[in-house]
N, C-alpha and C positions, 0 to 999 in steps of 0.2 A: 823141845825145839819149837820155835814160833815161826810161822810163815809170814813173809812180808805182805802187808795189805796192798792191794792194787790201787793205783792212782785213780782219782775221779770218784764218782758217786758209789756208795756201797751197794745200792740196789741195782739190779740189772733190769733195764727197761726192755720189754719185749715189743719192739716196734718193727714192723716189716721194713726191710731196706727200701723198697720202692715207695712206701708211704713217706719215709723220711726224705727221699729224693724229691718226691712231688711237692712236699711242704717247702723244701729249700728252693726249688724252682719257682714256685709261686711267690715266695718272699722276694726272690731276685727280680722277677718280672714286675711286681708291684713297686719295689724300691726304684727300679730303673725308670718305670713310667712316671713315678712321682718326681724323680730327679729331672727328667726332661720336661715334664709338664709345669713344674713349679720353679725349680731352681734355674733351668736353662731354657727360658722361652725365646732368647735372642738367637740370631743366626750369625754364624761366622761368615767370612768373605767367601770361602769356597762353597759353603752350603747355599748361600744366596746365589752365587754364580751358577751352581748346579740347578737350582730351581728355575732360574731365568733361562738357562739353556734348554731345559725340558719344555718350558713354555714356548720358546722360540721354535722348537722342533715339533710343535703341534700338540703338546700336552702329554706325549709319551715318547720314550726314546730308549735305546740301548746304551750301556755304559760307554762304549767307544764313541758313539755319536755325541754323547754329552761332553766327553773330553775334547773331541774335535771342535765342537761349537764354542767351548770356553776358550780354546786356543785361538780360534778364528776371530772371535769378538773381543776378547780381553787381552790377547797376546800372552796369556799365562799358560805355561806347560804344567800339566797335571799328571803325576805318576799314576800307574794303574792301581797301586795299593791305596794311595790317599783318595783317589776317585771313588773306589768301591767302599772304602771306610766311610767316606762322607755320605754316600747314598744309603749306607746302613744306618747312620745316625738320623738321616732324614726320615727313613722308614720307621725308626724307633719313635720319632717325634710325631708320627702320623701325617707327615707332610707329603709323602709319596707312598705308593704301594707298588708291589711288583706283581706282574703276571708272567707266567711261564709260557714261552712261545714253543711251538712244535720244533722237533729237532731239524737241523739243517739237512736238506735232501742229498746227502753224500755219505759215503762210508765213514762211520765213526762220528757223524755229525752230532753235536751236542745241543741240548735244549738251551735256550737263552732266556734271561730274565729281562723284561721290559719295564722300565720305571714309568709310572703314571702319576701325574700331579693330582692330589686330592683337593677338595674345596678348602681344607685347612692350609694346604700349600699355597694355593692362589691367594688366600687371605694374608698369609705370611709375607708374600711378595709385596702386596699392596701396603701392608703396615711398615715393612722395611723401607720401601720407596718413600713413604710419607715421612718417616723419621729422618731419612737422609736429606730430604728437602728441607725439613725444619732445621737440621744441624747446619746445612750449607748456608741457608738464609741468603744474605746478600752476596756471599762468595760465589754462588752459582751465576749470578748476573755479572759480577766483575770478571770472571774467567771467560765469559762469552765474548767480551769486547776485544 
């Protein structure tokens, strides 16, 4: 009687599970960094609005303050999920960083993360504004009349 061969390589690799996980995690981090740094250097509308809101709020702000500022200035409602997903993308791109604030002084108070604009974020705002001015060209002058 012949036993069926297992699928996959015939050799057994003796790799510790945590070493394999660490290698996978590093591969993921480098691939994600490369994706954002090379393939996706541009900013979406909500990303740009979020950066501008942080700048208007003094360079650092909580998520709810950013959402309120976007609503107040642009008239655009931002859901909680899309707001925090956008902030996560901006952090992945290195345009903002988070600092953890101490817990709220009440029972069950949670720590909050404060988004801070990085020098790269300030540069991205400048570059986006310049490209918008170039694209608008004479249209910006016509719409002011």
